[in-house]
N, C-alpha and C positions, 0 to 999 in steps of 0.2 A: 364450714366445719359444724356438725359432721354433714357427710356427703348426703345430697339431696335423693330423697326415695319417691318415686313415682311409678306407677303401674306395677307395683309389687317387687321393684328392684331398685338397687341403688346405682347412681350415676357418678361420673367423675366431676361433678359440679357441687357447689353449695347453694343454700338459699339466698346467701348475700353476693352471688356472683352476677345477679341480673341487672344491675344498675347501669353500667355502661352500655351493655348489648341492648337494653331496653331504651335508653335515651336516644342511642343512635336510630333505632327503628321509629320512636316517636317522631324525629325530625324527618325521616324518610317518609313517614305516612302523612304527615301534615302536609307536605309538598305534593304527595299523591292525591290527597283530599282536595287540595285546592285545584289541582289538575282536572280531576273527574268533575268537580262542581262547575268548572267553567265549560267542560264538554257538555255536561248535563243541559245546562242552562242555554247552550247554542243548539243542541241536537234534539232537544224535547220537541220542537216545533215540527222538526224534519220527520220524526216518527209518525206524526198524524197523517203524512203524505204517503207513507209506506203501506205495504199490505197489512191487513188487520192483525194477523197473527205474528208477523214479523215485527211490526211496530211495538206490539204489546209485549214480545221476548225482549226488545231493545231496552224498553222502558224499565221492565223488571230487572234487567242486567244492570242499567245504571243506578236505579234505586237501591237494589241489594248491594252493589258495591258500595255505594255511599254509606249505606247503614253498617256493612261489615268494617269498614275502614273507622268510622266512628266508634263502633264498639271496641275495636282493637286499640284505638288510641286511649280509650277510658281504661281497658284492661291494663295496657303498658304503663299509663300513670299510675295505677293502683300497684302494679308490680315493683316499680321504682320506688315508690313511697314504703312498700312493705319490706323490701329487699334490702333498703338502705338503713333499717332500724337495727339498733343494737351493736354490740361488739361481736367479734367472730364467734364466740362460745355462747352467746345469748340466743339460742335457737328459738326459744319459746316466742320471742318478739316478732320472728319471722314464720309463725305458724301457719298463716294464710298465704304464704307464697306457693306452696305446692297444689292448693286447690285452684287458685287463680291461674297457675301455670297449666294445669289440667284443661281448664276451659280455653285457654288460649290456644293450646294444640288442638283441641277439638274444632275450633273454628276453621281449621285448615280445610276440612272436609267441605264445608259449604264454599269457601274461597276457591277451591280447585274446581268445583263443578261451575261457579261462575267464570273462571277464567277459561275453562274448555269451551264455554259457549262464546266468550270474547275472542277466543283464537278462531273459532269457526265464522265468526262474523267479520273480523279484521282481515284474516287471511285467506280463508277457503273460499270465500263467496257464496256459501250456502244459504246465508240469509241476505236477502236482497233489501237492504235498508241502509244506504250510504249517503253521506252528505257530500255536496260538491265542494265544500270547503276543504281545501287540500291539508291546511294546519289542523283542522279537527281530527281529520283521519290519521294524520301523524301523531297526534296526541294519544289517540286511542290505540293505535299500535304500540306505541311507547309504553303505554300502561300495561298492556297485556304482556308485554316482553319483559318488563320490570317485574310483574306479577310471578313469572316463572323463575326469574332470577332470584327472588325473595325465598320462594318455595325450596330452590336448591340449596341457599344458603341455611335455611332452616334444616333441612336434611343432612347437609354436611356438619352443621353444628351438633345434632343428635348423635351423629356417628363419632365426632370428635369425644364427646362426654360419655359415649355409651362404655360401661364397664363388663367385659366379658365375664366377671366373677361376681357381678351384682345381684345375681339371682337370690331369691329368698333362702334357699338351701346352704348358702354360704354365710349368711347373715350372721349366724350365732356360731360360727366356726371358730373353734380354738384350739391350741397345740395341745396334743393329748398327752405329752409327756416332756421331761426335761432332758431329753437325750439329744438335743439339737434340733435345727430347723429341718434336717433331711429327714427326720422321723415324723414330720407333720403331713397331713394329706393336704392341707390348704397351702402348703409351701410347695408341695410337689406340682399341684395343680397351676400355681402362679409360675413356678419355673418353666413348666411346659409352655406356657403362654408366652413368656419372655423369649424362649427359645425359638418358637415359631416366628415370632416377630423378627428376631435376628436373622433367621434363614431367608425370610422374605426380603427384608431390608438391605442386607448385606450378602445378597447371593453370590456376589464375586469371591467372597471368602471361604465358600464351601470346599473348594478344590485344594485348600491349604491343608497341610499334613495334621495341623493341630486345630483347625478350625472349629471342629465339632467340640472338642475339649474345651476351648476358650468359650464358645457359645454357651456350655453347659455351666461353667463356673460364674461367668458373669450373670446369667439369668438367676443362679441361686443366689448370688450377692444381692441383686436388686430386689429379689422376692423377700429376703430376710431383713432388709433395712427398714422398710416402713409397713411391713405387714402388721395388721392389728392397730394401727394408728388413726384409721378413719380419716386420713388427711387427703384433700383434693390438691390438683395441681397449684391452684390459686392461693390455697392455705400456705402452701410452701413457699411460694414467691412472696406473699405479705409477711410470713414469718421471717425471712431473709432481711426484708426491709426493716422489720422491727428489731430484728438482731443487731443490725448495723447501728441504731439508735443506742440500744442495750450496751453494746461493746463500747461505744464511745464515751457513754455515761461512765462505765466501770473504768475506762482507761484514765478519764479525767479524775475520778475518785482515786484511783491507785496512785496518779501523779502527784495529786495532793497529799496523800498519805506519806509517800515516799519523801517529799519535800520537807514534811514536818519531822519524820524520824530520821531523815538524811541517810536513807538506805536504799536497796533495790538495784537494777543494773546500771553500771557505769560505762557510758559510752564516751569514746576519747577521738579527738581529731589528730592527736600526736601518734602518727604510724610508728616511729621510733620505739616509744612507749608500749604501745599494743604488742609489737613483734620482739620486745625484748626478751622474752622467755621461749620463743618460738624456734623449732630448727631453721637452719640457715636457708634451706631451699622453700619454706613457707614464706614466700613475700608476694606483695601486690604486683610487683614488676613480672615475677615468673608466672603468676596467675593469669594476668593479662596476656602475656605471650603465648601461653598454651590455651587461652580461649580462643584465640585466633584457630586453633587446630580443631577445637570442639566444634567451632562454627563451620568449619570446612567441611565436616562430616555432613552437613546438610546439602551439599553440592549446589547446583545452579539456582535453586530457588531462594537460598539464603542470600546471594548476590543480587538476585531481582527483587527480593524483599527489601533489603537494605539500601538498595539504589533504583527505586520504582522507575525512574524514566531512563536511567542511562546502564540498567544492569545488563541488557543485551550487548550493548556495545563494548562493555568491559571484559565480557565474556569471548568475544569473537577472537581477539589475539591469541587466546589461551586454547582455542578449539582445533580440533583435527578434521579437516574438512573431508567428507566422503570416507570416513574411516570404516563403513562398512563394506567398501570395495577393496580394502587392504587387509593384511592379514593383522588381526586383531591380538595384541599383547595379551599374554594369558594372565597377567597379573590384574587385569581389568575384568570384572564380572558384572553382567547386566547393565551396563551403561547403553546410551543410545547411539546413533549412527555418528554422531559428530563428537562423541564422548564429552557431553554438556557438563556431566557431574564431575569428571575429572578436570575439567576447565575450571569449575566453580571451585574444586578442592586447591587447585593451583593458586587461582587468584586470592583467595581468602587467607590461605596459608603463607603465601608469598614463597613458595618453593619452586624447584625447576621440576620438570616432568620426570627427569631420572630418579628423583627423590621420592616419587609415588612409588613405594615398594609393593603395595598391594592395595586394592580397592575393590570392594565388594558392595554393590548396590542392590542386591537381592533382598527384597522386602517381602516377609511372610509373616504370620501369627508367631511370634517368639524368636524370629529371625530378624535380626537388625543390620542395617548398612553399617560397614565400618571401613576404616582406612588405616593403613600402616605406612607411616611416612618417616623419612630421615631428616631429623632437624640438625643441622650441621652447626649452628649458631650456638646451641647448648648441649651438642654431643649426644643427642638423645634419639632413641627410636620411639616414636609416638604412635599409640594405637588410640585412634578417635572414634568414638561411637556415637551413632546419630541419636538424637532425642526423638521425641514423638512427633511424626509429620503427617501419618496416614491413619486410616481406620484401623489397619492391621496393628499398628503401634498402640492405638488406644484400647484395643483389646487385650493387647499385653499388659497395659497398665492396669487395666480392670480385673485382670486374675490375680487378684491382691490378697488371698488367704495366705497364711503363714505355712511353709514347708521347711523340712527339716534341711539344713544346709551343713555339708561336711566340708572341711578345707584344712589343710595342715596348718597347726598352730591356733586354729579358731577354738573357742571354748565348746565343751561338749553340750550336746543337745541345743545347739544353735540353731535358729529360724530365720528364715528370710522370704521376701516377697516371691511368691510362687512364679508368677509370670517372668521376672527378672532372672530367676534361677534357671528357667527354662531357656530363657536368651543367653545367659552365661554357657550353659551346655551346648548351644548351637555354634556359639562363637568358638568354643574350645575345639569343637570337632573340624571347623573351619580352619583354625590355626594349626592343627596337628597333620592336617593333610601336607603331606611332603615336607614335615618338619619345618614349617616356616620360619619360625622365630630362631631356631638352631642355624638355619642357613643365614638368616639376616645377620646375627651376632657373629658368625664366622666372618663375614665381611666387615663388620664395624665392631671389633671385639672390646674396643674402649668405651663405646657407647652405653649409657644406662637406659632402661625401659620406663617409659612414662605413659600412663594412661589417662584419658581425658574425655569428657562428655558433658552434655548439658541435659537436665531433667532426666528421662528414662535413660539416657546414655550415662549420666553420672551415676546412677544406682547400678547399672551393669558394670560400670567401670571398676566400682568398689568391690562388687563380688568377684569379678574376673581376677582382680589384683590378688585377692585373697586365695585364689586358686593357683596362682602363678608364682606367688611370693617364695615358696620353697625353692624354686629354680632361679629366681631372680630376687634375691634379698634386698637389693638396692633400689627396687623399683619404687616409683612415686605415682600418686594419682591426684590429680586437679579436677575436683567435681564442682559443678556449679548448678544451683537449685535442685539439689539432691532430694528425691520424694522422702516424706517423712515416714512411709510404712516399708521400711528397706529391712531392718535387722533387728533381732532381739536385743535387749539391752546390753549384756555382756559383750556379745558380737560386736556392736556398734563401739564400745570402749576400745575394743582390740584394734579396730580399724583407724583409731586417731593416731597410731603410730606411723601410718604410710599414707594417709589420704588427707588432703586439704579441702574442705567443702567451704565454698562461699555462697552466701544468700544475700539477697537486697531486699530491703524493706518489707512489705507485706505480702510476699510472694506466697500464693495459696498452696502450690504444689509442695512446698518443704512444710506444710501443715496437713497435708492431704493424706490421710490413711483410713482403713475400714475403721479403726478405733475412734479416729476423730470425726467421721461421718456419723457415726453411731451417737456420738456425744452432741452432735450438731442437731440431730433429730430430736434428742430429749431438749435441748435448747430452745429450738424453734417451739415446741408444744409449750414449754413453760412461759415463754415470751409471749406467745399467743393467748395464754390464759391472762396473763398479767395485764394485756393491753384493753385500754377503754374504749378506743376508736374503732368506727366501722371499717369493713374491709374496703370499701370505695375511698374513703379518707386517706387510708394507709397507702393504697396504690398512688393516689394523686402526691401525697408526701414524697413517694418513692422517686416519681420523676423530678420534683423539685430537689431533693436531695442529690440526685445525679447531676444536676445542672449547677447547683448553689452550694451544696454540702449540707448538713444537719445543723440547723439553727439551735443555739443554747436552750431556747424556751421548750423545744419538743423533747429535751433530754428529761424534763420533769413532768410535762403535761400529758405524755402519751401513756401513762400507766395508771391503774386503779389505785395501787399502793407502790409508792417507790421504794419503801422499806423491804417489801417483799423480794423485789429484784435483787437489792444489795444484799439480803441475807443468802439469797441463793448462790449469788456470786461468790460469796465469802465461803460457802459450805463446800466449795469445789474441792475435791480431794486432790492433793498435790501429786499422787502417784498415778492414778487412773483417769483424773478428770470427771470422775463421776459426780453427778448432782443429784442430791436427795429428791425424791419424789414421792408424793404423799399420795395415798390412794383416797379419792374423795367420792361420796357416794351420790351426790348431786348431778344433775344432768350436764352442767359445765365441767364438773370435775371427772366426768366418766371418760373422756378422751385421754386422761392420764392415768390409765390402769397401771399395776404394778408391774405388767409385761413390758411397759415401754422402755424402761432402763436397763432391761436384760441384753446382756451381750449375745446376739443371735448368731452373728458370724465371725467377730474378733475373738478368738479364744486365747491368742497370744498377741501381746501388745509388741507393734515394730516401731522402731526409731529410725532416724535419719543417721547415716554413717559418717565417718571422719572427724577431723577437728574442724569446728563450725566457726567461721568468721561472718558475723552479722553486721551488714552495712545499712545505715538508715540516713535519711536526709535530716541534717540539723536544723532544729527551730531557730529562727533568728530571734535575738534580743530585742527588747522594746527599743534600745539605743540604735540598733542596726537598721531597724524599721524607720525611724524618723529621719535618720542620716542617709538613708538608701545605700548603705555600706554592708558589708559583710564579710565574714571569715571563711573558712572551708565551707564547702556545701554539704559534705558528708562527714559522719562520725562512725566509730565501729568499736565492737568489743567482742571478745571470745565468747561465744554462748555454748549451752549444754543441749544435748537432744531434748531434755524435757521442756526446753523453752519454746518447742514447736509441736506441742502434742494438742494444742487447741486451734480449730479451723476458725479464722476471723474474717468477716464480711467487711472488706475495706474498698475505697474507690480504686486503689492501684493494685489490688491483689493479682489481676492477670497481667498489667503491664509490667509489674516488677518481676514476673517470672521470664519474660521474653528474653532470648540471649543478646539481642542488640541492646537492650536497656542495661543488662549487667555489663556488657563491654563498654557502653559509654560512661557507666558509673566507675568502673576502674580506670578508663582513660582520664575522666575528670578528676579523680583522686591524685594520679600520678603528676597531672598537669598543674595541679594546685600545690602539689609538693615541690616540683621544680620551681614553681613561680615563688614560693615561700623561701626557698633556700637561696632564690637569687640566681639560679642556673639560667644560662642562656641556650641550653641545648634544646635542639627542636625535639618535638613529639616523636618523631621517626627515629630517634636515637634511643628512645625508652625500651 
């Protein structure tokens, strides 16, 4: 940071990104130099016996190759030395990287010429000067081939770091007004670039009815988020590693302050006390029961994922062999020949085939697979909506801007996640075909309506329930890992009366929204400024953190001034999560312009919905660690939507989101509760 500038344009790499590539090339070229030296010492006498012109040409090739490899090694050592200097923002210490890199790139021309000659000599037979030594000939052929491989890798690397908008005419581009990113010329240019990338990379989505709209919205989002920051991809990676260190330090400090002040969130292992004031239907037992139905919506992939080796064998008894040659049931849409998805639904939910009242596995942008199931054990009609499993679902997730959302009883001027609102519209259209719900409740008049889903399915379930609540006032929603950017604040409060949301640990999706990503962008830049380590050291530390965790010493020694980080953490706004940004006139501070902290895309903050139960792993006491004993594994508390407004970089941020992990967590809690109460009931009876 900032981006490297060569040949009059900006590239998607920085001057401190060359340490590891150059070290790799140095090792490669040293081996190369040793081989060509051996060939030269062996072959030099052979050239005297060849034709005068051919022998001279071969000697020039050998000496020239030795000279160019030696020069390249010297240049690479200098590049490693210069590129490793200073922290990420101390660009002046790496001012010689660009000139050295230009010389390195220009040396490709004579290398290419020599390699063309080497190819003609080794493979074409146009130059008659060959040794009888088979090993020598093989080494020469290998060196020539490796030369072409290196050239191909260099070209590939240049293509990877090529910035289509790196031309000088975009160098000083600025937003010309404050009317939002759509009015900016540079924004439109970047959006078109992302749009073309999506059309090329995801060509199978072009045929979707809403594919073009999704591409446009996601391109606009990506264009707005990091425009004007001069960040390169490696800066973002290093920033996330540093943010992990920073957040661990802040967590430690907050824990210490709360211990001194005896305040802060109170987690409890006593389920009875936690649920003392909650409605009777909001229980861990019910949540685990309906989580099975949420998992069932994923079909056969979930069974194979949870049972990697035996999954197919578990599905076989539930399959309908050669269903494509039979009359297909009208209630099943877009399943395969053997109705594998339906077999997965039946296996996971443990229901009979006649209890599958409707199942649609049609998946397009904004159109999610879902099942309508009859649960006789709780006398419920369950609508289970699948979470993200395909790229179409990912684009539904990424169309994340706020859109007006109207539903009976919902506060006026409510807003919701645009992609999920579109998903609700598609689901309502499907449910209204043939008055599906009316016909089902005519058959089961005493049953209640329950909606459930995980991740994307959880968000759509809460919004769909708001639409259906006027017709089914007693409906309930069991949502798991609900995304953060779902509803405006008052609308989210309204959903607490009918929706039960469960989140586990450091689940990143429960904190993931456009606003939290924009806050993350600001935090990454602040953290990079405060760090005193070079980028290569940060990357090495990142591998160590992934394997062994963050050591305590790094919490203090990573920063120029620890108090600066502490002040910024304390200066966070409780409402918007804004972090104060100071405009600095120096080169190092230039990357933090006053534009960085502006909300370019998130005009309305969206929150997660439902009444939120947050479950975390309980830290063992010193006595439990010494005696190798322990109490309950998890503890929990009722959280608020504001508790999930900051995106945290944690080791388990992805694992805690996975549906099987949520299921194991609830199972473990119930199992420990039964053991604690001295019950001898088996887990199957829970």
